[in-house]
C-alpha positions in Angstrom: 0.2 -0.4 -0.4 1.4 3.6 -1.3 1.8 6.2 1.4 -0.8 8.1 0.1 -3.2 5.3 0.0 -2.2 4.8 4.0 -3.0 8.2 5.2 -6.8 8.9 3.5 -7.8 6.4 5.8 -6.4 7.9 9.2 -6.3 11.3 8.4 -10.0 13.5 8.2 -11.5 14.3 4.9 -10.1 18.5 6.5 -6.5 17.4 6.5 -6.0 20.0 3.9 -8.4 22.7 5.9 -12.6 23.3 4.3 -13.7 26.7 3.4 -15.7 28.2 5.0 -16.9 31.9 5.9 -19.4 32.8 7.2 -22.4 34.3 5.3 -24.3 36.2 8.4 -27.5 33.7 7.4 -28.8 33.7 10.9 -30.0 29.7 10.3 -28.1 28.2 12.8 -29.8 30.8 15.4 -33.3 31.0 13.9 -36.3 29.6 12.7 -35.6 25.8 14.2 -35.5 25.2 17.6 -32.8 22.9 18.7 -30.2 22.9 21.2 -27.4 25.2 22.6 -25.8 23.0 25.2 -24.0 25.1 27.7 -20.8 24.0 30.3 -20.0 25.9 32.9 -17.6 28.2 31.0 -20.2 29.6 28.8 -22.5 30.4 32.2 -20.0 31.8 34.2 -19.4 34.0 30.4 -23.2 35.2 30.3 -23.0 35.9 33.7 -20.0 38.5 33.7 -21.1 39.6 30.3 -24.6 40.0 31.4 -24.1 41.3 35.0 -27.0 38.8 35.9 -26.7 36.3 38.6 -26.5 32.1 37.1 -30.3 32.6 38.5 -31.9 34.9 36.4 -29.7 33.4 33.4 -31.0 30.2 33.8 -34.6 31.7 34.5 -34.9 33.7 31.9 -32.7 31.9 29.1 -32.2 28.4 29.6 -33.9 25.4 29.5 -33.8 21.7 30.9 -33.6 18.7 28.2 -33.8 15.3 30.2 -32.0 12.9 27.5 -32.2 9.5 29.2 -31.5 10.7 32.8 -29.1 13.4 32.2 -30.3 16.2 32.3 -28.2 19.3 30.6 -28.6 22.6 30.3 -30.1 24.7 27.3 -30.3 28.0 25.7 -34.4 28.1 25.2 -36.0 30.0 22.6 -38.7 32.4 22.1 -42.0 31.2 20.2 -41.1 32.0 17.0 -38.1 29.3 17.5 -35.4 32.1 18.1 -32.2 31.4 20.0 -33.0 33.4 23.1 -30.3 36.1 22.2 -31.6 36.9 19.1 -32.3 40.4 19.2 -33.3 43.3 16.5 -31.7 41.2 14.0 -28.2 40.6 15.1 -26.9 38.2 18.5 -27.4 40.4 21.4 -24.9 38.3 23.7 -22.3 37.9 20.2 -18.6 38.5 22.6 -19.1 36.4 25.0 -21.6 33.8 23.5 -21.1 29.8 24.2 -19.2 28.2 22.8 -21.5 25.6 20.8 -22.3 29.0 18.5 -18.4 30.3 18.5 -17.3 26.7 17.2 -20.4 26.2 14.3 -19.6 24.7 12.0 -16.6 22.9 13.4 -18.5 20.2 15.2 -17.4 17.2 16.1 -20.9 15.1 14.2 -20.6 17.5 11.3 -16.9 16.7 10.6 -17.3 12.5 10.2 -16.9 12.5 6.3 -17.1 14.6 3.8 -20.7 13.4 3.1 -21.7 14.7 6.4 -20.1 18.0 6.6 -21.7 18.3 2.9 -25.0 17.6 4.3 -24.6 20.5 7.2 -24.0 22.7 4.0 -27.5 22.1 2.6 -28.5 23.8 6.0 -25.4 26.6 6.1 -24.3 28.9 2.8 -20.8 29.7 4.3 -19.3 26.3 3.7 -17.4 26.2 1.1 -17.0 30.2 0.7 -14.5 32.5 2.6 -10.8 31.6 3.7 -9.6 27.9 4.2 -9.7 26.7 7.8 -6.7 24.6 8.5 -6.4 21.1 10.1 -5.4 22.4 13.5 -7.9 25.1 13.5 -10.4 22.4 13.4 -9.2 20.3 15.8 -8.1 22.8 17.8 -12.2 23.5 18.0 -13.0 19.9 18.4 -10.4 20.0 21.6 -12.3 23.1 22.8 -15.8 21.7 22.8 -14.8 18.6 24.2 -12.7 20.2 27.5 -15.6 22.2 28.1 -18.8 19.5 27.8 -22.3 20.6 28.1 -22.8 21.3 32.4 -25.5 18.7 34.1 -28.5 20.9 35.0 -29.0 18.3 38.3 -25.2 19.7 39.7 -26.5 23.4 39.5 -28.1 23.6 42.7 
């Protein structure tokens, strides 16, 4: 087996980088219910940025989600399914938004294969546009997400 064939099986499809440039379409923030899992660090950034207590943020902007016995904290949505922090055409907490938001679209399940990345492009028009993000940068986003796991809501008290 040639070296290039061997490497193609061990290196991620994005080893030569992928193009992404946020088009500011807001599809990742609006129109559809979903989950923005909060880590302890995310919650602290929101507290510091908003000048609110942890309890106030949880009561006003969060929901708990039971995932088969694991209760995790997620941002809530407005009645139209926009993120709780979507205001006047933009993110009202952009400078201290959760890591999940910062790292989009470089999420593990979207980087499994070229096919899953392509599927993500159907929902994110910025994929395939903009600058090339190299494998090191992408791996750093994945490591950061692993280092800040979702908060177990049962441990908040």
